[in-house]
VMD Tcl script that builds the backbone (N, CA, C; Angstrom):
set m [mol new atoms 231]
animate dup $m
set s [atomselect $m all]
$s set {name element resname resid chain x y z} {
  {N N MET 1 A 3.180 3.772 2.893}
  {CA C MET 1 A 4.352 4.027 2.378}
  {C C MET 1 A 5.452 4.139 3.366}
  {N N ASP 2 A 6.558 3.513 3.297}
  {CA C ASP 2 A 7.642 3.567 4.929}
  {C C ASP 2 A 8.496 4.763 4.411}
  {N N ALA 3 A 8.700 6.038 5.390}
  {CA C ALA 3 A 8.886 7.487 4.948}
  {C C ALA 3 A 10.052 7.242 6.035}
  {N N VAL 4 A 11.121 7.756 5.508}
  {CA C VAL 4 A 12.225 8.191 6.589}
  {C C VAL 4 A 11.779 9.587 7.116}
  {N N PHE 5 A 11.433 10.436 6.467}
  {CA C PHE 5 A 10.600 11.680 7.194}
  {C C PHE 5 A 9.571 12.071 6.252}
  {N N GLY 6 A 8.834 13.318 6.757}
  {CA C GLY 6 A 7.922 14.018 6.403}
  {C C GLY 6 A 7.961 15.091 6.930}
  {N N VAL 7 A 8.218 16.135 5.762}
  {CA C VAL 7 A 8.218 17.790 6.170}
  {C C VAL 7 A 7.275 18.318 5.231}
  {N N LYS 8 A 7.294 19.555 5.874}
  {CA C LYS 8 A 6.086 20.736 4.819}
  {C C LYS 8 A 7.346 21.507 4.188}
  {N N ASP 9 A 7.282 22.067 3.147}
  {CA C ASP 9 A 7.856 22.656 2.237}
  {C C ASP 9 A 7.421 24.076 2.677}
  {N N LYS 10 A 8.308 25.423 2.411}
  {CA C LYS 10 A 8.109 26.538 2.328}
  {C C LYS 10 A 6.578 26.902 2.013}
  {N N GLU 11 A 5.765 26.302 1.187}
  {CA C GLU 11 A 4.838 26.363 0.713}
  {C C GLU 11 A 3.437 25.999 1.121}
  {N N GLY 12 A 4.140 25.270 2.146}
  {CA C GLY 12 A 3.004 24.336 3.073}
  {C C GLY 12 A 2.575 22.452 2.370}
  {N N LYS 13 A 3.015 22.286 1.428}
  {CA C LYS 13 A 3.101 20.708 0.562}
  {C C LYS 13 A 3.908 19.713 1.762}
  {N N LEU 14 A 3.329 19.005 1.893}
  {CA C LEU 14 A 3.507 17.621 2.892}
  {C C LEU 14 A 5.117 17.122 1.757}
  {N N ILE 15 A 6.110 16.908 2.136}
  {CA C ILE 15 A 6.922 15.999 1.002}
  {C C ILE 15 A 7.370 14.854 2.141}
  {N N HIS 16 A 7.624 13.796 1.603}
  {CA C HIS 16 A 8.157 12.733 2.185}
  {C C HIS 16 A 9.248 11.931 1.420}
  {N N LEU 17 A 10.353 11.519 2.133}
  {CA C LEU 17 A 11.542 10.789 1.838}
  {C C LEU 17 A 11.028 9.603 1.884}
  {N N SER 18 A 11.327 8.625 1.118}
  {CA C SER 18 A 10.946 7.480 1.125}
  {C C SER 18 A 12.215 6.494 1.384}
  {N N LYS 19 A 12.092 5.505 2.110}
  {CA C LYS 19 A 13.220 4.591 2.219}
  {C C LYS 19 A 14.219 4.115 1.133}
  {N N GLU 20 A 13.779 3.921 0.183}
  {CA C GLU 20 A 13.762 3.739 -1.170}
  {C C GLU 20 A 14.511 4.606 -1.826}
  {N N ARG 21 A 14.255 5.686 -1.729}
  {CA C ARG 21 A 15.171 7.150 -2.291}
  {C C ARG 21 A 16.367 7.348 -1.453}
  {N N TYR 22 A 15.541 6.932 -0.296}
  {CA C TYR 22 A 16.951 7.565 1.130}
  {C C TYR 22 A 17.847 6.599 0.524}
  {N N LYS 23 A 17.921 5.438 0.375}
  {CA C LYS 23 A 19.216 4.061 -0.026}
  {C C LYS 23 A 19.583 4.801 -1.101}
  {N N HIS 24 A 19.215 5.433 -2.298}
  {CA C HIS 24 A 19.981 6.048 -3.247}
  {C C HIS 24 A 20.502 6.555 -2.677}
  {N N ILE 25 A 20.098 7.708 -2.219}
  {CA C ILE 25 A 21.102 9.198 -1.809}
  {C C ILE 25 A 22.361 8.601 -1.196}
  {N N LEU 26 A 21.928 7.500 -0.437}
  {CA C LEU 26 A 23.165 7.054 0.829}
  {C C LEU 26 A 24.325 6.132 -0.454}
  {N N ARG 27 A 23.942 6.173 -1.960}
  {CA C ARG 27 A 24.747 5.169 -2.283}
  {C C ARG 27 A 26.147 6.394 -2.624}
  {N N HIS 28 A 26.121 7.906 -2.494}
  {CA C HIS 28 A 26.913 8.970 -2.332}
  {C C HIS 28 A 27.202 8.854 -1.254}
  {N N PRO 29 A 28.580 8.657 -1.087}
  {CA C PRO 29 A 29.193 8.557 0.005}
  {C C PRO 29 A 29.326 10.285 1.112}
  {N N HIS 30 A 29.476 11.113 0.324}
  {CA C HIS 30 A 29.114 12.187 0.719}
  {C C HIS 30 A 27.745 12.729 1.431}
  {N N MET 31 A 26.666 12.008 0.781}
  {CA C MET 31 A 25.619 12.427 1.503}
  {C C MET 31 A 25.167 11.424 2.839}
  {N N HIS 32 A 26.050 10.814 3.222}
  {CA C HIS 32 A 25.517 9.977 4.344}
  {C C HIS 32 A 25.329 10.905 5.680}
  {N N GLU 33 A 25.848 11.852 5.829}
  {CA C GLU 33 A 25.468 12.896 6.993}
  {C C GLU 33 A 24.888 14.099 6.827}
  {N N GLN 34 A 23.979 13.926 5.559}
  {CA C GLN 34 A 23.619 15.169 4.860}
  {C C GLN 34 A 21.669 14.956 5.151}
  {N N LEU 35 A 21.462 14.126 6.040}
  {CA C LEU 35 A 19.550 14.097 6.474}
  {C C LEU 35 A 19.055 15.626 6.742}
  {N N GLU 36 A 19.753 15.868 7.693}
  {CA C GLU 36 A 19.242 17.133 8.365}
  {C C GLU 36 A 19.136 18.536 7.144}
  {N N ASN 37 A 20.109 18.343 6.433}
  {CA C ASN 37 A 20.222 19.566 5.373}
  {C C ASN 37 A 19.529 19.049 4.175}
  {N N ILE 38 A 19.340 18.215 4.294}
  {CA C ILE 38 A 17.853 17.486 2.997}
  {C C ILE 38 A 16.809 18.350 3.812}
  {N N LYS 39 A 16.296 17.926 4.848}
  {CA C LYS 39 A 15.121 18.550 5.418}
  {C C LYS 39 A 15.142 20.000 5.440}
  {N N SER 40 A 16.506 20.443 5.678}
  {CA C SER 40 A 16.653 22.237 5.700}
  {C C SER 40 A 16.234 22.801 4.312}
  {N N ALA 41 A 16.828 22.175 3.354}
  {CA C ALA 41 A 16.452 22.521 1.607}
  {C C ALA 41 A 15.346 22.167 1.342}
  {N N ILE 42 A 14.288 21.496 1.767}
  {CA C ILE 42 A 12.892 21.208 1.385}
  {C C ILE 42 A 12.441 22.698 2.393}
  {N N GLN 43 A 12.225 22.637 3.764}
  {CA C GLN 43 A 11.456 23.590 4.347}
  {C C GLN 43 A 11.925 25.147 4.312}
  {N N ASN 44 A 13.092 25.182 4.004}
  {CA C ASN 44 A 13.818 26.789 3.805}
  {C C ASN 44 A 14.592 26.710 2.954}
  {N N PRO 45 A 14.155 26.544 1.623}
  {CA C PRO 45 A 14.992 26.573 0.440}
  {C C PRO 45 A 15.749 28.233 0.418}
  {N N THR 46 A 16.576 27.883 -0.300}
  {CA C THR 46 A 17.544 29.266 -0.901}
  {C C THR 46 A 16.332 29.425 -2.043}
  {N N THR 47 A 15.998 28.862 -3.247}
  {CA C THR 47 A 15.621 28.755 -4.280}
  {C C THR 47 A 14.616 27.879 -4.446}
  {N N ILE 48 A 13.359 27.752 -5.104}
  {CA C ILE 48 A 13.132 26.913 -5.368}
  {C C ILE 48 A 12.427 27.054 -6.957}
  {N N ARG 49 A 13.170 25.986 -7.911}
  {CA C ARG 49 A 12.398 25.834 -9.380}
  {C C ARG 49 A 11.307 25.102 -9.695}
  {N N TYR 50 A 10.604 25.176 -10.466}
  {CA C TYR 50 A 9.599 24.281 -11.244}
  {C C TYR 50 A 10.282 23.740 -12.603}
  {N N TYR 51 A 10.157 22.372 -12.790}
  {CA C TYR 51 A 10.496 21.573 -13.815}
  {C C TYR 51 A 9.531 22.103 -15.060}
  {N N GLU 52 A 10.027 22.709 -16.184}
  {CA C GLU 52 A 9.125 23.273 -17.307}
  {C C GLU 52 A 8.214 22.280 -17.775}
  {N N GLU 53 A 8.475 21.326 -17.880}
  {CA C GLU 53 A 7.306 19.630 -18.702}
  {C C GLU 53 A 6.916 19.692 -17.467}
  {N N ASP 54 A 6.631 19.819 -16.148}
  {CA C ASP 54 A 5.673 18.784 -15.656}
  {C C ASP 54 A 6.224 19.226 -13.899}
  {N N GLU 55 A 4.601 20.495 -13.871}
  {CA C GLU 55 A 5.038 21.244 -12.496}
  {C C GLU 55 A 4.726 20.693 -11.195}
  {N N LYS 56 A 4.612 19.295 -11.265}
  {CA C LYS 56 A 4.696 18.611 -9.902}
  {C C LYS 56 A 6.274 18.520 -9.882}
  {N N VAL 57 A 7.002 18.206 -10.722}
  {CA C VAL 57 A 8.643 18.055 -10.148}
  {C C VAL 57 A 8.979 19.862 -9.605}
  {N N ILE 58 A 9.629 19.292 -8.522}
  {CA C ILE 58 A 10.125 20.853 -8.023}
  {C C ILE 58 A 11.691 20.859 -7.543}
  {N N TYR 59 A 12.425 21.711 -7.755}
  {CA C TYR 59 A 14.021 21.583 -7.233}
  {C C TYR 59 A 14.193 22.703 -6.116}
  {N N TYR 60 A 14.429 22.014 -4.996}
  {CA C TYR 60 A 14.964 22.692 -3.906}
  {C C TYR 60 A 16.172 22.801 -3.637}
  {N N TYR 61 A 16.673 24.021 -3.778}
  {CA C TYR 61 A 18.358 24.557 -3.501}
  {C C TYR 61 A 18.507 25.138 -2.335}
  {N N LYS 62 A 19.479 24.581 -1.630}
  {CA C LYS 62 A 19.895 24.987 -0.319}
  {C C LYS 62 A 21.222 25.978 -0.690}
  {N N GLU 63 A 21.603 26.949 0.045}
  {CA C GLU 63 A 22.882 27.154 -0.199}
  {C C GLU 63 A 23.364 27.313 1.049}
  {N N PHE 64 A 24.746 26.785 1.574}
  {CA C PHE 64 A 25.421 26.323 2.714}
  {C C PHE 64 A 26.717 27.254 2.584}
  {N N LYS 65 A 26.473 28.405 3.118}
  {CA C LYS 65 A 27.833 29.850 3.153}
  {C C LYS 65 A 29.108 28.679 3.662}
  {N N ASN 66 A 28.984 28.304 4.676}
  {CA C ASN 66 A 30.597 28.257 5.568}
  {C C ASN 66 A 30.800 26.721 4.754}
  {N N ASN 67 A 30.233 26.318 3.826}
  {CA C ASN 67 A 30.841 24.293 3.444}
  {C C ASN 67 A 32.066 24.977 2.034}
  {N N GLU 68 A 32.928 24.398 1.951}
  {CA C GLU 68 A 33.905 24.062 0.841}
  {C C GLU 68 A 32.925 24.896 -0.467}
  {N N PRO 69 A 33.696 25.152 -1.202}
  {CA C PRO 69 A 33.058 26.188 -2.167}
  {C C PRO 69 A 32.552 24.838 -3.189}
  {N N GLU 70 A 33.073 23.627 -3.352}
  {CA C GLU 70 A 32.154 22.629 -3.895}
  {C C GLU 70 A 31.349 21.935 -3.688}
  {N N GLU 71 A 31.082 22.165 -2.322}
  {CA C GLU 71 A 29.886 21.598 -1.460}
  {C C GLU 71 A 29.060 22.793 -1.062}
  {N N ARG 72 A 28.674 23.911 -1.674}
  {CA C ARG 72 A 28.226 24.941 -1.104}
  {C C ARG 72 A 26.804 24.840 -0.984}
  {N N TYR 73 A 26.426 24.002 -2.318}
  {CA C TYR 73 A 24.819 23.983 -2.721}
  {C C TYR 73 A 24.078 22.446 -2.551}
  {N N LEU 74 A 23.340 22.586 -2.166}
  {CA C LEU 74 A 22.519 21.227 -2.297}
  {C C LEU 74 A 21.320 21.335 -3.172}
  {N N LEU 75 A 21.109 20.393 -3.880}
  {CA C LEU 75 A 19.644 20.077 -4.354}
  {C C LEU 75 A 18.868 19.200 -4.240}
  {N N VAL 76 A 17.981 19.186 -3.950}
  {CA C VAL 76 A 16.844 18.308 -3.574}
  {C C VAL 76 A 15.566 18.586 -4.366}
  {N N GLN 77 A 15.476 16.999 -5.263}
  {CA C GLN 77 A 14.313 17.260 -6.405}
  {C C GLN 77 A 13.310 15.735 -5.560}
}
mol reanalyze $m
mol bondsrecalc $m
mol representation Tube
mol addrep $m
C-alpha cells in the first residue's frame, strides 16, 4: 500500500493514510494545509468514538481552540 503517512494512535494502533484517501481529502480546499492536524487528531485526539455497528470504525476528534469557531474541530475517520 502506498501511504502518505503511518502513525500510532493514542491506543498504539498503527493508522495509515493512503494516497487514495489523501486525494479524496484534498478535494476539500480548506483541507490542503491540514496534514499535520490530521496526524495530531490521530495521535492525540480530544475524543475517540467507535461506530456502534462496526467496532473497526473509529472517529478521532481534535479540538483546535485557536481557530475560527466554524473550523474549531477536526474529525478523522
